[in-house]
All heavy atoms as TSV, in Angstrom:
chain	resi	resn	atom	element	x	y	z
A	1	MET	N	N	8.339	-13.348	15.456
A	1	MET	CA	C	8.323	-12.076	14.770
A	1	MET	C	C	6.996	-11.815	14.065
A	1	MET	O	O	6.747	-10.706	13.661
A	1	MET	CB	C	9.450	-12.011	13.749
A	1	MET	CG	C	10.843	-11.977	14.346
A	1	MET	SD	S	11.146	-10.619	15.478
A	1	MET	CE	C	10.938	-9.223	14.449
A	2	ALA	N	N	6.166	-12.807	13.886
A	2	ALA	CA	C	4.900	-12.610	13.187
A	2	ALA	C	C	3.802	-12.110	14.115
A	2	ALA	O	O	2.708	-11.812	13.662
A	2	ALA	CB	C	4.464	-13.908	12.518
A	3	ASP	N	N	4.082	-12.004	15.397
A	3	ASP	CA	C	3.106	-11.520	16.365
A	3	ASP	C	C	2.792	-10.052	16.082
A	3	ASP	O	O	3.677	-9.259	15.785
A	3	ASP	CB	C	3.679	-11.676	17.775
A	3	ASP	CG	C	2.665	-11.343	18.860
A	3	ASP	OD1	O	1.554	-10.908	18.534
A	3	ASP	OD2	O	3.003	-11.547	20.038
A	4	ALA	N	N	1.518	-9.695	16.167
A	4	ALA	CA	C	1.092	-8.325	15.843
A	4	ALA	C	C	1.633	-7.294	16.820
A	4	ALA	O	O	1.663	-6.106	16.524
A	4	ALA	CB	C	-0.425	-8.254	15.813
A	5	THR	N	N	2.104	-7.713	17.997
A	5	THR	CA	C	2.602	-6.764	18.980
A	5	THR	C	C	4.086	-6.455	18.794
A	5	THR	O	O	4.620	-5.594	19.483
A	5	THR	CB	C	2.386	-7.305	20.407
A	5	THR	OG1	O	3.112	-8.528	20.557
A	5	THR	CG2	C	0.909	-7.536	20.679
A	6	VAL	N	N	4.752	-7.121	17.889
A	6	VAL	CA	C	6.176	-6.911	17.659
A	6	VAL	C	C	6.389	-5.580	16.934
A	6	VAL	O	O	5.693	-5.266	15.980
A	6	VAL	CB	C	6.769	-8.077	16.833
A	6	VAL	CG1	C	8.199	-7.795	16.439
A	6	VAL	CG2	C	6.679	-9.361	17.611
A	7	SER	N	N	7.368	-4.807	17.377
A	7	SER	CA	C	7.684	-3.546	16.708
A	7	SER	C	C	8.327	-3.806	15.355
A	7	SER	O	O	9.068	-4.778	15.192
A	7	SER	CB	C	8.651	-2.727	17.558
A	7	SER	OG	O	8.048	-2.398	18.789
A	8	TYR	N	N	8.052	-2.964	14.400
A	8	TYR	CA	C	8.645	-3.029	13.059
A	8	TYR	C	C	8.369	-4.364	12.354
A	8	TYR	O	O	9.212	-4.889	11.650
A	8	TYR	CB	C	10.158	-2.763	13.110
A	8	TYR	CG	C	10.503	-1.450	13.739
A	8	TYR	CD1	C	11.065	-1.392	15.000
A	8	TYR	CD2	C	10.245	-0.264	13.067
A	8	TYR	CE1	C	11.365	-0.180	15.596
A	8	TYR	CE2	C	10.547	0.949	13.645
A	8	TYR	CZ	C	11.107	0.989	14.907
A	8	TYR	OH	O	11.404	2.190	15.481
A	9	ARG	N	N	7.174	-4.880	12.545
A	9	ARG	CA	C	6.819	-6.165	11.946
A	9	ARG	C	C	6.842	-6.105	10.427
A	9	ARG	O	O	7.383	-6.987	9.766
A	9	ARG	CB	C	5.436	-6.593	12.442
A	9	ARG	CG	C	5.038	-7.984	12.028
A	9	ARG	CD	C	3.766	-8.401	12.739
A	9	ARG	NE	N	2.667	-7.500	12.496
A	9	ARG	CZ	C	1.686	-7.743	11.650
A	9	ARG	NH1	N	1.659	-8.858	10.979
A	9	ARG	NH2	N	0.727	-6.881	11.476
A	10	ASP	N	N	6.273	-5.045	9.835
A	10	ASP	CA	C	6.241	-4.930	8.373
A	10	ASP	C	C	7.640	-4.760	7.802
A	10	ASP	O	O	7.992	-5.367	6.792
A	10	ASP	CB	C	5.361	-3.753	7.941
A	10	ASP	CG	C	3.898	-3.969	8.282
A	10	ASP	OD1	O	3.487	-5.150	8.409
A	10	ASP	OD2	O	3.172	-2.977	8.410
A	11	GLU	N	N	8.445	-3.931	8.451
A	11	GLU	CA	C	9.809	-3.714	7.976
A	11	GLU	C	C	10.624	-5.004	8.046
A	11	GLU	O	O	11.437	-5.288	7.167
A	11	GLU	CB	C	10.492	-2.613	8.801
A	11	GLU	CG	C	9.936	-1.245	8.556
A	11	GLU	CD	C	8.678	-0.941	9.366
A	11	GLU	OE1	O	8.168	-1.835	10.082
A	11	GLU	OE2	O	8.185	0.186	9.268
A	12	THR	N	N	10.404	-5.787	9.092
A	12	THR	CA	C	11.101	-7.062	9.226
A	12	THR	C	C	10.705	-7.998	8.095
A	12	THR	O	O	11.544	-8.710	7.533
A	12	THR	CB	C	10.787	-7.715	10.584
A	12	THR	OG1	O	11.135	-6.807	11.622
A	12	THR	CG2	C	11.544	-9.012	10.759
A	13	GLY	N	N	9.430	-7.986	7.736
A	13	GLY	CA	C	8.966	-8.807	6.626
A	13	GLY	C	C	9.666	-8.460	5.332
A	13	GLY	O	O	10.109	-9.343	4.589
A	14	HIS	N	N	9.808	-7.162	5.050
A	14	HIS	CA	C	10.526	-6.735	3.843
A	14	HIS	C	C	11.984	-7.163	3.909
A	14	HIS	O	O	12.567	-7.601	2.921
A	14	HIS	CB	C	10.457	-5.216	3.677
A	14	HIS	CG	C	9.068	-4.694	3.468
A	14	HIS	ND1	N	8.250	-5.139	2.463
A	14	HIS	CD2	C	8.362	-3.765	4.151
A	14	HIS	CE1	C	7.089	-4.504	2.533
A	14	HIS	NE2	N	7.142	-3.672	3.551
A	15	PHE	N	N	12.571	-7.035	5.102
A	15	PHE	CA	C	13.972	-7.383	5.297
A	15	PHE	C	C	14.218	-8.872	5.036
A	15	PHE	O	O	15.252	-9.252	4.486
A	15	PHE	CB	C	14.382	-7.025	6.730
A	15	PHE	CG	C	15.817	-7.301	7.036
A	15	PHE	CD1	C	16.806	-6.436	6.604
A	15	PHE	CD2	C	16.183	-8.419	7.765
A	15	PHE	CE1	C	18.136	-6.672	6.903
A	15	PHE	CE2	C	17.510	-8.669	8.065
A	15	PHE	CZ	C	18.486	-7.799	7.630
A	16	VAL	N	N	13.256	-9.715	5.388
A	16	VAL	CA	C	13.402	-11.167	5.194
A	16	VAL	C	C	13.051	-11.569	3.769
A	16	VAL	O	O	13.757	-12.358	3.137
A	16	VAL	CB	C	12.539	-11.942	6.214
A	16	VAL	CG1	C	12.492	-13.423	5.890
A	16	VAL	CG2	C	13.061	-11.725	7.622
A	17	ARG	N	N	11.950	-11.042	3.241
A	17	ARG	CA	C	11.474	-11.496	1.926
A	17	ARG	C	C	12.372	-11.071	0.766
A	17	ARG	O	O	12.539	-11.801	-0.205
A	17	ARG	CB	C	10.048	-11.012	1.697
A	17	ARG	CG	C	9.020	-11.806	2.480
A	17	ARG	CD	C	7.602	-11.463	2.077
A	17	ARG	NE	N	7.214	-10.122	2.500
A	17	ARG	CZ	C	6.623	-9.839	3.640
A	17	ARG	NH1	N	6.364	-10.795	4.503
A	17	ARG	NH2	N	6.295	-8.606	3.936
A	18	ARG	N	N	12.981	-9.901	0.841
A	18	ARG	CA	C	13.800	-9.428	-0.279
A	18	ARG	C	C	15.003	-10.330	-0.559
A	18	ARG	O	O	15.232	-10.710	-1.711
A	18	ARG	CB	C	14.247	-7.986	-0.036
A	18	ARG	CG	C	14.873	-7.362	-1.265
A	18	ARG	CD	C	15.219	-5.922	-1.019
A	18	ARG	NE	N	15.630	-5.114	-2.109
A	18	ARG	CZ	C	16.517	-5.400	-3.039
A	18	ARG	NH1	N	17.082	-6.563	-3.056
A	18	ARG	NH2	N	16.842	-4.561	-3.983
A	19	PRO	N	N	15.801	-10.695	0.424
A	19	PRO	CA	C	16.924	-11.597	0.122
A	19	PRO	C	C	16.469	-12.961	-0.376
A	19	PRO	O	O	17.132	-13.569	-1.219
A	19	PRO	CB	C	17.668	-11.741	1.444
A	19	PRO	CG	C	17.126	-10.733	2.366
A	19	PRO	CD	C	15.846	-10.242	1.818
A	20	VAL	N	N	15.336	-13.418	0.120
A	20	VAL	CA	C	14.815	-14.708	-0.362
A	20	VAL	C	C	14.417	-14.575	-1.830
A	20	VAL	O	O	14.721	-15.446	-2.650
A	20	VAL	CB	C	13.635	-15.180	0.509
A	20	VAL	CG1	C	12.949	-16.386	-0.112
A	20	VAL	CG2	C	14.108	-15.505	1.920
A	21	GLN	N	N	13.754	-13.491	-2.175
A	21	GLN	CA	C	13.320	-13.267	-3.559
A	21	GLN	C	C	14.504	-13.204	-4.509
A	21	GLN	O	O	14.448	-13.695	-5.627
A	21	GLN	CB	C	12.513	-11.973	-3.639
A	21	GLN	CG	C	12.036	-11.642	-5.033
A	21	GLN	CD	C	11.325	-10.291	-5.081
A	21	GLN	OE1	O	11.342	-9.527	-4.124
A	21	GLN	NE2	N	10.715	-10.005	-6.200
A	22	HIS	N	N	15.605	-12.614	-4.067
A	22	HIS	CA	C	16.785	-12.469	-4.916
A	22	HIS	C	C	17.783	-13.612	-4.746
A	22	HIS	O	O	18.925	-13.515	-5.187
A	22	HIS	CB	C	17.462	-11.121	-4.639
A	22	HIS	CG	C	16.624	-9.964	-5.070
A	22	HIS	ND1	N	16.557	-9.538	-6.379
A	22	HIS	CD2	C	15.772	-9.176	-4.378
A	22	HIS	CE1	C	15.723	-8.525	-6.468
A	22	HIS	NE2	N	15.226	-8.284	-5.266
A	23	ARG	N	N	17.321	-14.655	-4.073
A	23	ARG	CA	C	18.094	-15.892	-3.879
A	23	ARG	C	C	19.412	-15.687	-3.144
A	23	ARG	O	O	20.405	-16.337	-3.418
A	23	ARG	CB	C	18.324	-16.587	-5.219
A	23	ARG	CG	C	17.018	-16.979	-5.857
A	23	ARG	CD	C	17.217	-17.718	-7.119
A	23	ARG	NE	N	15.888	-18.038	-7.670
A	23	ARG	CZ	C	15.687	-18.400	-8.889
A	23	ARG	NH1	N	16.693	-18.522	-9.724
A	23	ARG	NH2	N	14.474	-18.668	-9.311
A	24	HIS	N	N	19.407	-14.751	-2.198
A	24	HIS	CA	C	20.574	-14.554	-1.347
A	24	HIS	C	C	20.436	-15.341	-0.046
A	24	HIS	O	O	21.405	-15.508	0.675
A	24	HIS	CB	C	20.769	-13.078	-1.018
A	24	HIS	CG	C	21.049	-12.239	-2.224
A	24	HIS	ND1	N	22.177	-12.388	-2.997
A	24	HIS	CD2	C	20.330	-11.247	-2.799
A	24	HIS	CE1	C	22.146	-11.528	-3.991
A	24	HIS	NE2	N	21.035	-10.818	-3.895
A	25	ALA	N	N	19.228	-15.767	0.253
A	25	ALA	CA	C	18.963	-16.553	1.456
A	25	ALA	C	C	17.948	-17.622	1.099
A	25	ALA	O	O	17.037	-17.388	0.315
A	25	ALA	CB	C	18.422	-15.663	2.560
A	26	ARG	N	N	18.099	-18.779	1.677
A	26	ARG	CA	C	17.168	-19.878	1.404
A	26	ARG	C	C	16.591	-20.379	2.709
A	26	ARG	O	O	17.221	-20.307	3.744
A	26	ARG	CB	C	17.886	-21.026	0.704
A	26	ARG	CG	C	18.407	-20.647	-0.642
A	26	ARG	CD	C	19.102	-21.818	-1.281
A	26	ARG	NE	N	19.800	-21.335	-2.469
A	26	ARG	CZ	C	20.194	-22.110	-3.430
A	26	ARG	NH1	N	20.012	-23.405	-3.351
A	26	ARG	NH2	N	20.807	-21.612	-4.471
A	27	GLY	N	N	15.402	-20.890	2.634
A	27	GLY	CA	C	14.782	-21.500	3.800
A	27	GLY	C	C	14.151	-20.523	4.776
A	27	GLY	O	O	13.621	-20.934	5.790
A	28	LEU	N	N	14.219	-19.246	4.493
A	28	LEU	CA	C	13.579	-18.264	5.354
A	28	LEU	C	C	12.156	-18.010	4.866
A	28	LEU	O	O	11.901	-17.968	3.666
A	28	LEU	CB	C	14.335	-16.938	5.334
A	28	LEU	CG	C	15.738	-16.941	5.911
A	28	LEU	CD1	C	16.375	-15.572	5.707
A	28	LEU	CD2	C	15.715	-17.301	7.370
A	29	THR	N	N	11.259	-17.845	5.771
A	29	THR	CA	C	9.884	-17.490	5.413
A	29	THR	C	C	9.392	-16.437	6.393
A	29	THR	O	O	9.856	-16.358	7.526
A	29	THR	CB	C	8.937	-18.703	5.474
A	29	THR	OG1	O	8.942	-19.226	6.793
A	29	THR	CG2	C	9.336	-19.764	4.473
A	30	TYR	N	N	8.473	-15.659	5.934
A	30	TYR	CA	C	7.853	-14.647	6.785
A	30	TYR	C	C	6.465	-14.421	6.228
A	30	TYR	O	O	6.305	-14.017	5.077
A	30	TYR	CB	C	8.663	-13.348	6.759
A	30	TYR	CG	C	8.303	-12.411	7.878
A	30	TYR	CD1	C	8.966	-12.483	9.091
A	30	TYR	CD2	C	7.303	-11.475	7.732
A	30	TYR	CE1	C	8.652	-11.635	10.130
A	30	TYR	CE2	C	6.977	-10.620	8.759
A	30	TYR	CZ	C	7.652	-10.702	9.955
A	30	TYR	OH	O	7.325	-9.862	10.975
A	31	GLY	N	N	5.466	-14.716	7.017
A	31	GLY	CA	C	4.084	-14.626	6.555
A	31	GLY	C	C	3.672	-13.218	6.201
A	31	GLY	O	O	4.260	-12.237	6.639
A	32	THR	N	N	2.655	-13.121	5.397
A	32	THR	CA	C	2.125	-11.827	4.995
A	32	THR	C	C	0.615	-11.845	5.119
A	32	THR	O	O	-0.005	-12.910	5.084
A	32	THR	CB	C	2.553	-11.491	3.556
A	32	THR	OG1	O	2.079	-10.194	3.241
A	32	THR	CG2	C	2.013	-12.482	2.558
A	33	VAL	N	N	0.027	-10.696	5.275
A	33	VAL	CA	C	-1.421	-10.570	5.381
A	33	VAL	C	C	-1.932	-10.028	4.056
A	33	VAL	O	O	-1.461	-9.002	3.578
A	33	VAL	CB	C	-1.808	-9.618	6.537
A	33	VAL	CG1	C	-3.311	-9.440	6.599
A	33	VAL	CG2	C	-1.267	-10.147	7.842
A	34	ARG	N	N	-2.872	-10.722	3.471
A	34	ARG	CA	C	-3.434	-10.265	2.200
A	34	ARG	C	C	-4.343	-9.074	2.418
A	34	ARG	O	O	-5.081	-8.995	3.381
A	34	ARG	CB	C	-4.235	-11.372	1.531
A	34	ARG	CG	C	-3.403	-12.412	0.900
A	34	ARG	CD	C	-4.198	-13.024	-0.261
A	34	ARG	NE	N	-3.379	-13.975	-0.949
A	34	ARG	CZ	C	-2.677	-13.687	-2.032
A	34	ARG	NH1	N	-2.717	-12.489	-2.536
A	34	ARG	NH2	N	-1.949	-14.596	-2.612
A	35	TRP	N	N	-4.276	-8.138	1.471
A	35	TRP	CA	C	-5.163	-6.994	1.509
A	35	TRP	C	C	-6.541	-7.431	1.060
A	35	TRP	O	O	-6.704	-8.043	-0.002
A	35	TRP	CB	C	-4.621	-5.901	0.597
A	35	TRP	CG	C	-5.442	-4.656	0.612
A	35	TRP	CD1	C	-5.702	-3.870	1.674
A	35	TRP	CD2	C	-6.104	-4.061	-0.496
A	35	TRP	NE1	N	-6.471	-2.799	1.315
A	35	TRP	CE2	C	-6.736	-2.904	-0.020
A	35	TRP	CE3	C	-6.226	-4.383	-1.837
A	35	TRP	CZ2	C	-7.483	-2.071	-0.835
A	35	TRP	CZ3	C	-6.964	-3.550	-2.645
A	35	TRP	CH2	C	-7.588	-2.414	-2.137
A	36	THR	N	N	-7.551	-7.167	1.861
A	36	THR	CA	C	-8.918	-7.567	1.535
A	36	THR	C	C	-9.762	-6.337	1.224
A	36	THR	O	O	-10.924	-6.271	1.575
A	36	THR	CB	C	-9.544	-8.351	2.698
A	36	THR	OG1	O	-9.508	-7.533	3.872
A	36	THR	CG2	C	-8.814	-9.653	2.941
A	37	GLY	N	N	-9.141	-5.395	0.574
A	37	GLY	CA	C	-9.823	-4.154	0.224
A	37	GLY	C	C	-10.795	-4.338	-0.926
A	37	GLY	O	O	-11.298	-5.420	-1.199
A	38	ARG	N	N	-11.008	-3.285	-1.616
A	38	ARG	CA	C	-11.982	-3.224	-2.697
A	38	ARG	C	C	-11.744	-4.301	-3.746
A	38	ARG	O	O	-10.652	-4.433	-4.277
A	38	ARG	CB	C	-11.880	-1.853	-3.344
A	38	ARG	CG	C	-12.873	-1.614	-4.393
A	38	ARG	CD	C	-12.628	-0.236	-4.997
A	38	ARG	NE	N	-13.744	0.103	-5.799
A	38	ARG	CZ	C	-14.529	1.138	-5.606
A	38	ARG	NH1	N	-14.277	1.948	-4.625
A	38	ARG	NH2	N	-15.536	1.374	-6.391
A	39	LEU	N	N	-12.779	-5.049	-4.058
A	39	LEU	CA	C	-12.687	-6.098	-5.062
A	39	LEU	C	C	-13.610	-5.847	-6.246
A	39	LEU	O	O	-13.539	-6.552	-7.244
A	39	LEU	CB	C	-13.019	-7.460	-4.435
A	39	LEU	CG	C	-12.095	-7.910	-3.317
A	39	LEU	CD1	C	-12.590	-9.218	-2.729
A	39	LEU	CD2	C	-10.683	-8.075	-3.818
A	40	GLY	N	N	-14.480	-4.856	-6.140
A	40	GLY	CA	C	-15.420	-4.565	-7.213
A	40	GLY	C	C	-14.802	-3.724	-8.316
A	40	GLY	O	O	-13.642	-3.332	-8.262
A	41	THR	N	N	-15.590	-3.448	-9.323
A	41	THR	CA	C	-15.116	-2.637	-10.435
A	41	THR	C	C	-15.048	-1.161	-10.008
A	41	THR	O	O	-15.762	-0.719	-9.122
A	41	THR	CB	C	-16.048	-2.766	-11.647
A	41	THR	OG1	O	-17.363	-2.367	-11.251
A	41	THR	CG2	C	-16.072	-4.177	-12.156
A	42	ILE	N	N	-14.198	-0.419	-10.651
A	42	ILE	CA	C	-14.031	0.988	-10.346
A	42	ILE	C	C	-14.821	1.800	-11.362
A	42	ILE	O	O	-14.677	1.603	-12.574
A	42	ILE	CB	C	-12.542	1.370	-10.394
A	42	ILE	CG1	C	-11.773	0.571	-9.348
A	42	ILE	CG2	C	-12.348	2.862	-10.186
A	42	ILE	CD1	C	-10.280	0.742	-9.450
A	43	ASP	N	N	-15.660	2.681	-10.870
A	43	ASP	CA	C	-16.469	3.529	-11.734
A	43	ASP	C	C	-15.571	4.601	-12.355
A	43	ASP	O	O	-15.088	5.498	-11.672
A	43	ASP	CB	C	-17.589	4.168	-10.922
A	43	ASP	CG	C	-18.484	5.068	-11.744
A	43	ASP	OD1	O	-18.378	5.044	-12.992
A	43	ASP	OD2	O	-19.295	5.796	-11.147
A	44	SER	N	N	-15.336	4.496	-13.655
A	44	SER	CA	C	-14.392	5.415	-14.302
A	44	SER	C	C	-14.917	6.852	-14.313
A	44	SER	O	O	-14.124	7.797	-14.226
A	44	SER	CB	C	-14.077	4.952	-15.717
A	44	SER	OG	O	-15.236	4.941	-16.506
A	45	GLU	N	N	-16.212	7.038	-14.384
A	45	GLU	CA	C	-16.748	8.410	-14.367
A	45	GLU	C	C	-16.518	9.059	-13.007
A	45	GLU	O	O	-16.193	10.235	-12.924
A	45	GLU	CB	C	-18.231	8.411	-14.721
A	45	GLU	CG	C	-18.505	8.123	-16.184
A	45	GLU	CD	C	-17.770	9.102	-17.102
A	45	GLU	OE1	O	-17.772	10.323	-16.847
A	45	GLU	OE2	O	-17.176	8.627	-18.089
A	46	LYS	N	N	-16.669	8.292	-11.932
A	46	LYS	CA	C	-16.403	8.839	-10.597
A	46	LYS	C	C	-14.928	9.176	-10.451
A	46	LYS	O	O	-14.577	10.204	-9.869
A	46	LYS	CB	C	-16.827	7.861	-9.513
A	46	LYS	CG	C	-16.581	8.426	-8.112
A	46	LYS	CD	C	-17.035	7.504	-7.033
A	46	LYS	CE	C	-16.757	8.013	-5.636
A	46	LYS	NZ	N	-15.794	9.027	-5.426
A	47	ARG	N	N	-14.057	8.338	-10.991
A	47	ARG	CA	C	-12.624	8.620	-10.920
A	47	ARG	C	C	-12.295	9.926	-11.634
A	47	ARG	O	O	-11.524	10.744	-11.140
A	47	ARG	CB	C	-11.824	7.472	-11.524
A	47	ARG	CG	C	-11.804	6.253	-10.643
A	47	ARG	CD	C	-11.001	5.153	-11.233
A	47	ARG	NE	N	-9.606	5.549	-11.347
A	47	ARG	CZ	C	-8.664	4.805	-11.870
A	47	ARG	NH1	N	-8.949	3.608	-12.328
A	47	ARG	NH2	N	-7.424	5.223	-11.939
A	48	TRP	N	N	-12.870	10.140	-12.822
A	48	TRP	CA	C	-12.620	11.383	-13.555
A	48	TRP	C	C	-13.180	12.583	-12.796
A	48	TRP	O	O	-12.562	13.645	-12.753
A	48	TRP	CB	C	-13.213	11.319	-14.963
A	48	TRP	CG	C	-12.337	10.580	-15.909
A	48	TRP	CD1	C	-12.579	9.387	-16.522
A	48	TRP	CD2	C	-11.034	10.986	-16.347
A	48	TRP	NE1	N	-11.522	9.022	-17.304
A	48	TRP	CE2	C	-10.552	9.982	-17.224
A	48	TRP	CE3	C	-10.219	12.081	-16.088
A	48	TRP	CZ2	C	-9.309	10.048	-17.836
A	48	TRP	CZ3	C	-8.971	12.151	-16.697
A	48	TRP	CH2	C	-8.531	11.141	-17.562
A	49	ALA	N	N	-14.355	12.425	-12.192
A	49	ALA	CA	C	-14.947	13.511	-11.418
A	49	ALA	C	C	-14.055	13.854	-10.217
A	49	ALA	O	O	-13.841	15.032	-9.911
A	49	ALA	CB	C	-16.348	13.131	-10.954
A	50	ASP	N	N	-13.528	12.830	-9.546
A	50	ASP	CA	C	-12.619	13.065	-8.418
A	50	ASP	C	C	-11.346	13.774	-8.883
A	50	ASP	O	O	-10.852	14.688	-8.226
A	50	ASP	CB	C	-12.259	11.750	-7.731
A	50	ASP	CG	C	-13.423	11.149	-6.964
A	50	ASP	OD1	O	-14.392	11.881	-6.681
A	50	ASP	OD2	O	-13.364	9.940	-6.657
A	51	ALA	N	N	-10.810	13.341	-10.015
A	51	ALA	CA	C	-9.589	13.960	-10.542
A	51	ALA	C	C	-9.830	15.432	-10.881
A	51	ALA	O	O	-9.017	16.301	-10.543
A	51	ALA	CB	C	-9.106	13.209	-11.773
A	52	ARG	N	N	-10.952	15.726	-11.533
A	52	ARG	CA	C	-11.276	17.123	-11.863
A	52	ARG	C	C	-11.414	17.968	-10.601
A	52	ARG	O	O	-10.922	19.091	-10.525
A	52	ARG	CB	C	-12.558	17.195	-12.693
A	52	ARG	CG	C	-12.353	16.896	-14.157
A	52	ARG	CD	C	-13.604	17.217	-14.965
A	52	ARG	NE	N	-14.707	16.320	-14.668
A	52	ARG	CZ	C	-14.871	15.110	-15.214
A	52	ARG	NH1	N	-13.988	14.648	-16.086
A	52	ARG	NH2	N	-15.908	14.371	-14.905
A	53	ARG	N	N	-12.080	17.409	-9.589
A	53	ARG	CA	C	-12.260	18.139	-8.341
A	53	ARG	C	C	-10.920	18.407	-7.671
A	53	ARG	O	O	-10.653	19.515	-7.206
A	53	ARG	CB	C	-13.173	17.356	-7.394
A	53	ARG	CG	C	-13.492	18.095	-6.115
A	53	ARG	CD	C	-14.479	17.336	-5.241
A	53	ARG	NE	N	-14.004	16.012	-4.887
A	53	ARG	CZ	C	-13.184	15.750	-3.861
A	53	ARG	NH1	N	-12.753	16.736	-3.100
A	53	ARG	NH2	N	-12.810	14.523	-3.592
A	54	LEU	N	N	-10.057	17.409	-7.613
A	54	LEU	CA	C	-8.753	17.583	-6.966
A	54	LEU	C	C	-7.882	18.598	-7.702
A	54	LEU	O	O	-7.103	19.324	-7.085
A	54	LEU	CB	C	-8.026	16.241	-6.860
A	54	LEU	CG	C	-8.599	15.273	-5.833
A	54	LEU	CD1	C	-7.961	13.905	-5.997
A	54	LEU	CD2	C	-8.406	15.796	-4.424
A	55	LEU	N	N	-8.017	18.651	-9.014
A	55	LEU	CA	C	-7.214	19.591	-9.789
A	55	LEU	C	C	-7.750	21.018	-9.763
A	55	LEU	O	O	-6.988	21.966	-9.855
A	55	LEU	CB	C	-7.124	19.120	-11.244
A	55	LEU	CG	C	-6.260	17.892	-11.471
A	55	LEU	CD1	C	-6.436	17.387	-12.891
A	55	LEU	CD2	C	-4.805	18.232	-11.197
A	56	ASN	N	N	-9.057	21.174	-9.636
A	56	ASN	CA	C	-9.653	22.494	-9.828
A	56	ASN	C	C	-10.277	23.129	-8.592
A	56	ASN	O	O	-10.595	24.313	-8.620
A	56	ASN	CB	C	-10.721	22.421	-10.930
A	56	ASN	CG	C	-10.113	21.979	-12.244
A	56	ASN	OD1	O	-9.056	22.462	-12.619
A	56	ASN	ND2	N	-10.763	21.049	-12.925
A	57	ASP	N	N	-10.469	22.389	-7.520
A	57	ASP	CA	C	-11.138	22.932	-6.329
A	57	ASP	C	C	-10.115	23.649	-5.452
A	57	ASP	O	O	-9.274	23.026	-4.812
A	57	ASP	CB	C	-11.814	21.804	-5.561
A	57	ASP	CG	C	-12.711	22.325	-4.451
A	57	ASP	OD1	O	-12.641	23.533	-4.148
A	57	ASP	OD2	O	-13.480	21.521	-3.894
A	58	ASP	N	N	-10.197	24.980	-5.409
A	58	ASP	CA	C	-9.247	25.777	-4.635
A	58	ASP	C	C	-9.510	25.734	-3.136
A	58	ASP	O	O	-8.707	26.233	-2.355
A	58	ASP	CB	C	-9.274	27.231	-5.104
A	58	ASP	CG	C	-8.744	27.366	-6.516
A	58	ASP	OD1	O	-7.907	26.536	-6.913
A	58	ASP	OD2	O	-9.176	28.297	-7.218
A	59	THR	N	N	-10.627	25.156	-2.716
A	59	THR	CA	C	-10.945	25.112	-1.286
A	59	THR	C	C	-10.326	23.902	-0.590
A	59	THR	O	O	-10.338	23.828	0.632
A	59	THR	CB	C	-12.462	25.079	-1.072
A	59	THR	OG1	O	-13.011	23.889	-1.636
A	59	THR	CG2	C	-13.130	26.299	-1.703
A	60	LEU	N	N	-9.769	22.959	-1.345
A	60	LEU	CA	C	-9.150	21.781	-0.750
A	60	LEU	C	C	-7.793	22.115	-0.150
A	60	LEU	O	O	-7.069	22.964	-0.676
A	60	LEU	CB	C	-8.958	20.685	-1.802
A	60	LEU	CG	C	-10.224	20.054	-2.360
A	60	LEU	CD1	C	-9.877	19.118	-3.515
A	60	LEU	CD2	C	-10.959	19.288	-1.278
A	61	PRO	N	N	-7.428	21.444	0.945
A	61	PRO	CA	C	-6.094	21.656	1.514
A	61	PRO	C	C	-5.022	21.230	0.502
A	61	PRO	O	O	-5.220	20.316	-0.285
A	61	PRO	CB	C	-6.058	20.742	2.739
A	61	PRO	CG	C	-7.478	20.397	3.022
A	61	PRO	CD	C	-8.221	20.531	1.736
A	62	THR	N	N	-3.897	21.899	0.504
A	62	THR	CA	C	-2.830	21.660	-0.472
A	62	THR	C	C	-2.394	20.193	-0.562
A	62	THR	O	O	-2.225	19.691	-1.663
A	62	THR	CB	C	-1.628	22.558	-0.162
A	62	THR	OG1	O	-2.068	23.907	-0.164
A	62	THR	CG2	C	-0.537	22.384	-1.202
A	63	PRO	N	N	-2.208	19.452	0.559
A	63	PRO	CA	C	-1.767	18.052	0.422
A	63	PRO	C	C	-2.764	17.170	-0.346
A	63	PRO	O	O	-2.392	16.169	-0.911
A	63	PRO	CB	C	-1.627	17.563	1.855
A	63	PRO	CG	C	-1.462	18.789	2.664
A	63	PRO	CD	C	-2.245	19.861	1.952
A	64	ASP	N	N	-4.040	17.554	-0.379
A	64	ASP	CA	C	-5.036	16.755	-1.077
A	64	ASP	C	C	-5.141	17.085	-2.550
A	64	ASP	O	O	-5.731	16.335	-3.318
A	64	ASP	CB	C	-6.428	16.959	-0.448
A	64	ASP	CG	C	-6.483	16.416	0.957
A	64	ASP	OD1	O	-5.656	15.538	1.278
A	64	ASP	OD2	O	-7.332	16.872	1.736
A	65	SER	N	N	-4.599	18.180	-2.968
A	65	SER	CA	C	-4.706	18.570	-4.376
A	65	SER	C	C	-3.382	18.327	-5.093
A	65	SER	O	O	-2.375	17.972	-4.483
A	65	SER	CB	C	-5.100	20.041	-4.492
A	65	SER	OG	O	-4.038	20.842	-4.060
A	66	ALA	N	N	-3.377	18.505	-6.391
A	66	ALA	CA	C	-2.188	18.252	-7.193
A	66	ALA	C	C	-1.307	19.492	-7.304
A	66	ALA	O	O	-0.321	19.476	-8.008
A	66	ALA	CB	C	-2.604	17.775	-8.578
A	67	ARG	N	N	-1.680	20.567	-6.673
A	67	ARG	CA	C	-0.926	21.813	-6.797
A	67	ARG	C	C	0.212	21.885	-5.849
A	67	ARG	O	O	0.339	21.411	-4.840
A	67	ARG	CB	C	-1.834	22.995	-6.591
A	67	ARG	CG	C	-2.873	23.045	-7.672
A	67	ARG	CD	C	-3.813	24.167	-7.422
A	67	ARG	NE	N	-4.957	23.943	-8.274
A	67	ARG	CZ	C	-5.777	24.852	-8.626
A	67	ARG	NH1	N	-5.608	26.066	-8.195
A	67	ARG	NH2	N	-6.793	24.597	-9.380
């Protein structure tokens, strides 16, 4: 089930890990892939600028804005 070509691999992982976490099943394991995304610091001024733009820019498509 850990093969990348298997359908619903992520959903299967959730299905296996949750009962183990809540101690309803023992001895089951299902590997996970660590997220190797952003590890640096987040520029707070850029975040505020992005938030202002998303809130106030009327030219953005609706799903991208908070409206």
